[in-house]
N, C-alpha and C positions, 0 to 999 in steps of 0.2 A: 222335546226338548231334550236337548244333547247332553250324552251324560259322558265327560272327561274322565271316567275313572279307569285305571289300568293298573293290572295286578302287579305288586312289586314295585311299584313309584312311591315315592314319600308322598304322604297327603297334606293338603291345606283344606280346613274345612273348618268354614266359618259356622259355627255353634258355640263356639268359648272364645275366649278373651288370647288364647294362646295358639301357635301352631301347631300341628301333630307332627312337625320334625322333632324326632326323637322324643315326643310326649311331656316336653318339657314343660314344668310346673303345673304337671296333673293334679295336685293336690288342689290347685283352683279351678278346676273345670269344670266341678259341679255348681260352685258358686255364680260362675261367669254364665252359664246356662239357663241359671234362673233369674238372672238380670239381663238377659239380653236384650229384652224389649223394654227396659228402662229407657223412658223419654229421655232424660237427663242426657244419659250415656249415646243414644243415639245422636242426640243435637250437636256433642262433643264429637260425636266421629263424623257426622256432616262437615261441621267447620274445618278440621284436623285434615281430613282427608279429601278436601276440596282445595284448602290452600296447599297441600303436600303436592296435589297435581299441577295447580297452578304456578308452583314455583318450577315445574320441568316445563310445562307446555308454554311458559312465557319465551322459553329459549326458540321455540318453535313461532313466535310472536303470536299467541292466542290464548283464551284462558275458558273455565268453565265457570257457569252464575250458579247452577244446581245441578248436583251431582247426580239427581235422579233424572232428570230430561237430558242433558247436555251428551250424555253417554247413548242415548238411545240409537242413533244413526250408525253407532260405531265409526265414523269417521275421527271423531277425538279421541277413541279411546286407542284405536291403531297408532295416532298420530303420536300419541305419550310412551306408547309400549317402542316406537322407534329412537323417541329421543332418549330415554332411560336405557336404553340397550345399545344402543347406537348402530342398530342394524335396519336391515330393510323388509317390511311386510310386503305379502302380495299386492298389488294395486287393488283399493278398495272401488266399491261400487257406486255409482253418483245419482242412481236413481231416487225416488222418492218412497217406494213401494215397501211395505212391510217385509217381502221376501228378500230386497236389496238392503236393508236393513240387518235382517237375520244373520245374511252370508257375510258382512261386514265384521260383526260381533265375533259370528263364529272363527272367521279369520283371525280377530284379534285372542279367542280363547285357543285356537287351536298353536297360534304361535306361546300363549303362557303354557302350553301340555308339552310343547315342543323344549321347555328348560327343564323338563322333570320335576312338574308340579301336577298334583292330583286334584281336580275339580270336583269336589263332590256336592249334587243337587244344586251346580249352578247353570243353568242354560242359558241360551241366546234369547229365548222367548222371553224369561223373567227379565233380561236386562234391556230389551226393546219394550215391553211393558212397561218398565219404570217401577221395576221393585225394588224401594230401597234397601230390605233386607238383603236382597241377593248382591244388587250393586254396590251396596257398602261392603260385601263379603269378598266379592270380587277385587274390589282395589284394595282391601286389607292383604288379600292373599299376593297381590302384584308388588306392596309395599314389603311382605316378609321376604318374597324370592329379591327382589332388586334394592333395597334399601338396607334389611336386616342380614339375611341368611349369609352374605359373605362377611358379615363381621366377625372377625377373630381375635382372641386377648388370650396370652396364656392359654394356648389348647383350648378354650372353651370358643363355641360359634354362635352366630344367632342370638336369641334372647337372652342365653348366660353368657354368651361375650359382651353382650351390651352392657349388662348390669354390671359384669365386673368392672368395665371399663370405666362406670358411673363411679363405683364405689374406690378405685383406684384414684380416681382425680379429686374425689370430695374429702377423701381420708382427712386431710391436714385442717378442714376445716370445723367449727363449733357448730353445736346445732344442727348438724347435716348428717343422717343416718340414712343412707339409701340401701333398703332391702327388698323394694318390690318397684314397679311403675305405676301405683296408684296413690296410696295415703302417704309415701314419702316424700311428694312434691307437691302435697296440700301448701304447705308454708311459703313457698316460693325460693328458699334460700338453696336447696340444690340446685337450681338453674342460676342462680347468680353465682355459686361456686365453680361450675362448670365454666362459665364466661370468664372470671375472676382467675381460674387458674391457669388460660391460656392468653388471656388478655386483661391484667391487671389495672391497665392503664383505663380501662371502659368504667370499672364497677368499683365505688367506695365498699368494699364489704365490710367494715367495720361498723359503718354508721346503719346498716341493715339492721332490723328488729323482727322476732321469731314472732310477737304477737300481731304483725301487721302483714298477713302473707297477703291482700292483695295489692299491697304497694310495691311487695317484693316481685310479685309474679309480673306486674305493669312494668316496672323497670327492667327485669330481665326479657321480658316479650320487646319490650320498645328497641333496649340498646342491641337484640340479636337482629332485629329488623333492619335498623340504622347501619350498624357497623358490621354485621357478618353475614348480611343478604340471607340471614334465614328469614322467612314470611311467617307471620303472626299465625297461628295455626290453633291457640288455642285462648279462651276469655278466663281471665282471674275470678272473675264473680261464677263462672259456671262451675271452675275446680272446687273455690272456696265454698260455696253453698251446695256441693255433692258429697255423702258420706264418704265415697269411694270411688274417685276420679275414674273415666273410662280408661283403663290400662292400653287398649290399642291406640287410641289417641297419644296417649302420654309416649309411649314407645315411639310410634312416627314423628312426634315432635324431637324427643332425644335423640332420634337416630340420625338428624337432621344437622344437630352440635358433631356428631361424633364425625360426618363425612364433612363438616367445616374445618376441625381440627384439625382430622388426619391427613385431610389433603393439604394443610399448611405445610408438612414437611416434605411433601412431596414437591410443591412448587418451588422451594426453596433448593432442592435439589436440582429440578430443571431448570430453574432461573441460573444454576451455577454452571450447569452443563453448557445451555443457552450460552452464557457469558463466555465460556472457555472457547466454543467454536465462533462465535461472534470474534472474540480476540485474535484467535487466530486468524479470521479471513480479513480484519482489520490491518494487520500487519502484512498480510500478503497483498493486500490493495496497495498499502504502500510503498512497498517494494516496486509493485507494477507501475504505479505512477512515476516512481523514481528510474525505473528502466526507460519506461515511456520518452520522457523527460529528457535523459541522456542521451538516448539515441536520435530524438529530433535534434539536439543541437547537435550531435556529431555528423548527422547526414546532412544537415542544414549546412556545415562549415564546406563538408566533402561538396554538395552541389555548389556553393558559392566559390571552392578554390579551382574546382575541376575547368570551367571554364576559362578561368584565368590562364591555366598549366593549357586549355587546347589553345587559346589566342598566338595564331602564327602569322601576323602581321607584322612584316619585315621593318625594321626602322633603316633610317636614311645612312645614320652614321654608325662609326664605332663608338662614337662617347656613347651614343643611347642604347646599343647594343650591350656596352660595359655594366650600364647601369640597371638593365633589364637581367644581367648577371650578377648584380649585388642584389637585387631585389630576390632572387632565386634562390640564393645564399642563405640571406636573412629567413627565407619560407622554410629554408633546411633546418638552418640552425635553431632558430627562436620558434616558429608557428607549429612546427608539424609534431616535434619530440613530445610536446603535452597530449595532443591530439593521438599518439600512439599509446600512450599511457590512458586515457578516456577509453578507447576502444578495447584495451585490455581489461580496463575494470569493469566494463559493461559486460564483456565476454563471463566475467566472474560471479558478476552479480546475477546473471540470466542463470548461470548454473546454480549457483547457491537458492535461489527463488523458485527455480523446478524441483529441487532436493528438499525444500521446505513442503512444496505442495503435494509430492509425493509422500513423504512424512505424517502429513496431517489429512490423507485420502482425498487431497482436492484434486480436479483434474489440471492437465499442466496447462502452464503460461502460454497463451497464444498471443503474442505481441499484433500492436496495429497492422494493418494493410501497409507493407513496404516499410516497415521496422524491424521486422525479424533479423535475426543476428546473420542467418545467411545473407538478408539484402544489405544489412552494412559490411558484411565481408566482402560481397560482391561490388559494391561502391567503392570499398576500400582499394581494391584489386582495380578498378578502373582510374583512381586517381594514381596509384601507383606506374600503370601505364602511360596515362598522362602525364604524370612527373616523367619519368625515363623519357618521352617523347621530348617533353619539354627541354630538357637538358640537352640532347642530343641535337633538336633544331636551333637552340641557342649557339653551340660550337660547331654546328655547320654553316649555319647566318654569320658567325663572326668569322671564319674563314672565307665565306663570299665576300665579306665586307673590306677582309685584307686584301683580297685579291683583286676587287673591284677599286681599292685606292691604289693601289701599286699599277694597276691599267692605266687610270685615269692619269697618274703621274708621268706614265709611262710616253701617254698619248700626248699629255701637255708640251714634253720636252720633244717629241719629234715632231709635231707640230710647229713648235717655237723656231728649231731648229730649218725645218723645210721653209716655212716664212720668211726666214731671215735669207736663206740662199733664195728664194724667189722674188723679192724685193729687188724692183727695177729691172727683171728680167724683160717682163713685156714693154716697157719703153725703149729699153736697147735692142728688142728685135723687131719694134716697128720705127726705128732711124734708117733712116733713105742716105746715110752718107756716104753708100756707093755710086752713086750718082756723081757725085763731084772730088770722086778721089781718083786718084792714078793708079796706074797698073799695079805699082807695088802695094798702093793700099788695097784695092781691090785684092789682089791675092791675098794680103794678111787678115782681110775682112772673110775671104772663104776660108782661111786656116782657122781665123778665129771661131768663126761657125762652126766648124769641124770641129772645135776642142769644145765647143760649147755643146753641140749635138752628144759628146759624147759624156760630158759633164751631165746632160739630162737624163741619159741613159742609165748612169750610175746614180739617180736617183729616184729612179722609178720605182728600187726596190723600198725605199724609203716611205715612197707614197702609197703602194702596196702593204706595208707594214702598217702605217697609220690607218687605213681603211679596216685591216683586220681586226686591228686593236678597236676600232669605234663599234665594228660588228659584234665583237666579244662583249664588249660593255651593253650594250641592247640586249644581247642574248642572258646578261647576268642580270638583268632589271635595274639598271645604274641610274639612281635616283635625277641625276644632273644629264641624261641621254640627249636630251633636245640641244642644250648648245653644244655637245661633242658630235652631234649630227649635223647641227647647222656649220660649225666649224669645220666639219669633215668634207662637207659637201661644197664648202667656199674652195677648201685644197684641192679637191678631184676636178671643178670647174676652172680653176684657174690652170691644175693642169694640162686639163685638154686644149686651153689656150693657148699655152705655151707651144703645145706640139703642133697645133696647127700654123701658129707665128711661125715657128721654127722650119715648118716646110715652105710655107710662103718666101721667107728668106733667103732660103736654099736657092729657091727657083730664080730667085732676082740676081744672087751671086752668079750663078751658074749662067744666068744668062749673058753676062759681060766677062765670063772668066777669060772668054777665047781673045780677049781684048788686053790681056793683062800679062802680066810679067808673070814669072814664077817668083816669089818673094823669097826670103833668107830663110834659107833651109835651116839653119843654126838656130834661130828664133822658133821657128816651128818645132823643132826635134825637142826643145826647151818646153814648148808649151806641150807637146804631145805626153813628156814623161811628170810633167809639175802637174798637169789635171788629176791623173789618176792617185798621184802622191800625197795630192792635196786632198781627194776624196777619202785615200787610207788614213789621213791624219784625222779627219772629220769624223771618219767611223770609229778611230780610236779614241778619238775624244768623246764621243758619244757611249762608246760601249765602258771606258773609264768613270763615266759618270752614271753609268747605266743603274737603277736600283735594282736590289737583289732580296729575294726573302728566300730563305732554307728554314728547314726543321729537324734536321738531323746534324750530327756531324759530320757524315759522310756525304752530306750535300754542299757544305761548306768547304770541306778538303777537296771535292771535284773543281768547284772554283778558284780554290789556292793553285789547285795542279794547273787548271785553264789561264791563269792569270800568270804562272810562271812561265807557260809555254809562249804567252804572248811576250812576257820580258825577254823572252830568249832569242824574239824576231827584232828587238832594237836595234842591235849590231847591224844587221843588213840594213834595216831603213835608214839607219845614219849615213852609210855608206851611199846609198843610192839618194838620200837628200844633198850629200857634198858632191855627186856626181852631177844631178841637176844644176845644183848651184856653181859646179864647174862649165855645163854649158852657157851659162849666161855670163860667166867670167872671160871665156873664150871669146863670144861675141864682142863684148865690149873691150877686148884686147886686140881684137882683131880691126874693131872701130877706131879705136885709139892709135892701132897701128897704121890704119891706111889714111888718117883723118877725116874718117866717117863720122857726121853728127847724127847722133839718131835722134829721131824725134820724139824724147819720153821714153815711156813703158814698151815693153813687148806687145807690138800689135795683135800677136797671136794667142794673148792670154792675159787676163786679170790677175793672175797667182803670181805675184811678185816675189823676189827673193826673201824680201821682207817679210811677206806672208808666209811663206814657208817657214822661215826660224822663228816666228812669232810664234806658229801653230806645234812646231817641236818644242819651243821652251814650254808651251801648255802643257804637251804629253810628257813630257819631263818630269813638269809639276804634279798632272794627276795622278802618274804611277805611284810615288810614295804614299799620297792619301788613298791610293785604292788599297794597298799592301795595309795601311793601319786601319782602314776600313774592314778587311777580311780579317785582321787579325782581331779586330773587337767582336766581329761576329764569331770568330773561331772561339774567344773566350768564353761568350755566350751561351754557344750550343755545349761548351764542356761544363759549364755551371750547368745546364738542362739534362745533361746525361749524369751528373752527379744526383739531381734531385728524383731522375726516375731509378736511379740506382737504391737513394735512401729510401724513396717509396716501396720497392720491390722489397726492400730486405723484410722491412716493418711489414708490409702486408703477406708474403709468405712464411710467417711467424702467425699472426692475428688469424689468418683465413685456416689454416689447420687447427688453429686451438678454439675456434668457434664451433666448426664442425666436430671436434673431439669431444666437446662438451655437450653437443647435442647428443651424440651415441651415448654417451654416459647416461644422461636424462632420463634417455628410452631405456634402458638397462635396468635405472635403478624404478622406474615404474612400473615393469612387469617382472620385478623379482621379489622374493618373500623375505628378504634378510631383515629379522626382526621383527617388533611390533610397527603398527601404522605411525604410532608415536615415534618408533626412531626412524622411520624412512621418512616421515615429516620433519624431523631434525634434520638428516641428513639431506633433503633438497632445500631447506633453508640454508645448510651450511655453503652446498653447489649456488643457490642464489647470491649469497654475501662474495661468494670468490669471484662471480662474475661481475657484480656491481663494484668492487675493488681491482676489474681490470678493465674499468672505463679510461682511466688516463692513456692505456694503450690507445682505444680508440680517437680519444681526442687527438694524441700525438699525428696519428694517420691523418685524422682530419685537418691539422694544419698541415702536415708535408704535400697533401693533397691540394689544398688551398694555394700553397706556393707553386706546385705545377700550374694548377689553374690559370693564376695572374702570369706565369711566363707563357703563356699558351701552348703549352706542351698537349698536344693532344692523343698519343700513343706510348706505348711502354711495353717494350719487347722483352724485359726483363721478368715481367710477373705476370700471370693469367688472372690474376684479382684486379679488380676494379673497386672503386669504391663504394659504388651503386652496390657492389655482390656483399663488400663489408658490412656496410648499413642494412642490406637487406636479411642478411645471416645474422647481425646483432639484434634486430629486431625481432626477429623469430626466436633465435635464442633466450630473449626477455619474456616472451608472450609464451613460450613451451614451457620455462622452469615455471611462471606463474599459474598456468594452466593445470599444469602437474602436481603442484602444491595445493592446487584448489580443489582438485579431485581426488587427493587423500584425506584434506579437511573434510568433503562430504562422506567418505566413507569413513571417517572417525565419527561424523556428525550420524551417519546412519546406524552405525554400530552402536552409537549409544542411544539412540533414539528407541531401538528395536531390541536389544537386550541381546547382543549380538556378541558371542565370545571372540577370544583371540584366537582360539582352535578352531571357531566354524569359518572363521575371518580368513584365515591361513587357508583353511579344506577350500572354501570359496574360490580363492586366488591359485590354489595349485589346480584345482577343475579347470578354471578361464584357462591358464595357461597353456596347459595341456592340448584344449582345441585349438588354441590361438597359435598356430603356426606358423605364422608369418610374423608374431611376434609385434605386432603392430597396437595393442592395446584394445583392439575390436575383431569382431568376426561377422562371417558372413551367415544368411541362414541356417544353410545347410549344416554348419560348424556348430550353429548355437541347438539346434535339436538333435544333434550328437551329445552335446553336452549335457542337454534337459535330460534326456533318455539314459545317460549315467549316472543321473544324480536319482534314477527311480520313478522318474515322471514316462507314464503310458500315453503316449500321444497321437490324439486322430488330427485331421486336418482342422477340426473346427476349434479345437481347444488349443493347436499349436495357433492357431491366429487370433486367438483369444489373447492367449500371451504376448505374441506379436505386436498385437494393440498396445499394449503396455508396455513392452520396454522398447518399443521404435515406433511412438507415435507419429512421427514425420514419414515414414514411410523409405528411409533410407535406404535399407537392405541392409545395414550394419547394427550389431548390439553391443553398445560397450560395455565395460567391467562395471561401473557404477550402476548401468542399467540393470544388469545381471543380479548386482548385491540389493540393489531396491527390490526387484522382482522377490527374490528368495527371502527376505526379510516381511516382505507384503504377505505372503503366502503364510506364514508362521506368527504373524503376529494380527491383533485386533484394533480397529480404529472405531472413532465415532461414524454412525450412516446417517444415511438421511431420514430413515424410518425412526432413530432412537432422538434424533431433533425434534420431528414431526411430533413424536408423542409426548415430549417435554411440553412442547408449547400447548398442545391438546388437555396438559393438567392446568399450566396455567390461564386456558380459557375454560376453567370450567366443565370439560368434555365438549364445549361447542366446535362446528366446524371451522369456526372462525375467532378471531379475538380483537380487542379494540384498544384503540392507543391509551386508552385510560389503564387496562389491565397491563399494557406492557412497561407503562411510566411506574406502577406501582410495583411490579415484582422485577423488574430489572435497572441495573445502574441508569442513571439519566443518559451517558453519552450511548450506551450501547442499544436502550429504550430508543432513543433519536433515528438510531442508524437504521435498526429496524423499521420503523414508521415511516421514514425516507423512502425504502426500497420495497415494502410489502404493498401488493397490488388491492384494488378493493375486492371484497368477496365477491362472488357472482352467484352462489347458491340460493338454493328455495327458501332458506330459511334466514337468508342475508337479513340485516337493520342497518340502519345509516350509519355508518362509520367503520363498520365491519371490515378487517384487512385479513386477507387470504394468506396465512402461514404455511400452508402446503404448499404452494409452489416459491415461496420462498426458501423453505429447509431443500427442497431439490435444487435448487438453482446453486446452494453453497454448495453442492457436490457436481454441479456439472451436471444435473439430469434435467435439467431444463431451463428456459431463459427467464429473468425476472421481467 
């Protein structure tokens, strides 16, 4: 037999009705020993102890039928101790031999002894042999240690504490006077009074009669079993028919009421803690869902807009490109501004959410892949780059189309003039009039041909110009290049043909030249001088009608100067015209004088005096038209210059204003003037002043639109472009909003963590001292120095732990907000995962799992369903159908594992 006796330890001795703790109720011990073998008491103890054991064993999915037999192998005894203590015992031996059973029972008895209990005369052999007295004594010892010893009421404990608790709870009830744990309970009223005191809706106490104890006892037993989950441990008839009911049985049963009712307050407290934790978690999840949706919508808009901005497919006409420019203006004025606000709001929401998570001791929020604030920032930068590139491409493309339109019109004009000149020339060169002509006619034909060759050489430059323009149109990807190329090729082919025909005719004329007389030199002189003059007039008319395009006042003034230079040559040209006409007049005078009848026009040239006069008059008409066109363009360029200066004046005011405000906001964010509320009010005043300044931006936008509509592409009077102003304005809005949000988060942190204004100022002063660059953040070296200055003794491991808290994204920088969060977190207490697990365990009745029914009973409906939907099935060895794992759920709330 194993003796668990140890000197100096409290003794639980089965031989009386009370434990040896403090030798309470010592006056009843002798009577208890005399009645120890009372069969009625033994029957009551068997039933009560068996029911008590089964109330705990059912948590492990088992039970006993015969208390003498079912504990003999020690297996269920060890399981019972594990359930009621919540601790693991040594691994039992599974053999069927007596030595295996004795070893298992010894393990159980060793565990009881380890809890400070002396077992006298109770050995493993008696339990294995089915000794009823020793088995009941052992179970009573377990009940005393784990169900009664820890009861404490008003500085009394164990049996006295339990008795005092019963007296306090039943004091208001008539016919109830609890003085002990035997005869005071025979009429059943004390049991009903305990239930009615805690659950009045279950018992109609006023209808009970003291002279009907069996009814009273059965009523209490049935209600306790049905509504309080307390198994029926006693029989009403046994109690009534026994002069003195068994005290151990009564104490065991009454202790179940104590634990059931004393746990109600714990359950309520645990439920309240869980409700608080779940409410915070639900609110954070709503914020996370809002962020995800807003981020998804903004990213989808950015991804949809960027391809449109990156589309560089050129249009064929200036009208189509003007429409593209108008669409781009609509994007800038209508579509983009709301998205700028959404981006700013998204960043504010993200910062607020992270602050709330830190304050509630939750892990930082990590958005879905591709939806980080940095992803949105990168996408926005891509959008800005595409937007800038798109605008530059639009302007360049419009310049290109303008240039193409100008070149195409110039090509058509020169081609038309050339085609007009070549009309009939091939037929003229193919004529064989020299075969029947006289000598004078032949000489005239030779001279005429020489004049034609001179004219042909003069037109060579125009043909080369036409080919060069066609080549440039091809290089610039003109949309109607095929028709231009076809027309140019036709002109070149015709030009080659004219050269070949000219050479052939000259050979024919020279062949017969020897037989011909010299023709009239006067006509020849006329023809020689008329042809270049005629070409000069044609070139002058062409130049006077030539289209021009300029972009600055200097360029138009250059064209006006060139035109004035041309006009200064007109008097000399007029003298040349009169001299040429004088030659023709002199020839006619001589013919008239000598009665010579000329055969029509000058045989050496087709340029008649009428043609010269007609073209001269045309030149005279074109000169004032050219003057008017140049004056109109000069007025337009002066107007454009006014627009440039007007925009530059406003831009040179707005640009420095924006930069000054940015610098002022930066100073406010790092200075310590006044309270956080003062800083917040100051920042909001700045924000209002920025909003009030918006009309100046609108005026600048209107001026910029006039400049674009006037196709003005540069401005030498200012270094600020509208793009610079827009970017600065958007950055100013974002900076003031972000700074206000940071101060609001500091206020939220201060109020939530109980940080005083003096502490906040001390934090700011310390941070500013090490923030050398005044950027509102510092690198890891500066932050280490800051922590050391505040009293931290830092090793590498501790510093890395702190950095994982203040810089979870490993950016290498620590903000003032992160510093405040860390300092407040180090000095305040928050709920932990272990506390939530302990609360759930109370609701589960000390089980390692909880059921949906228990959650719905203890928690509000919405939070109960929230838990049921997220708790995984419990997989432990004591799992039952519908069991839920509250431990992994609780740790997941604090980011220690995944649900």
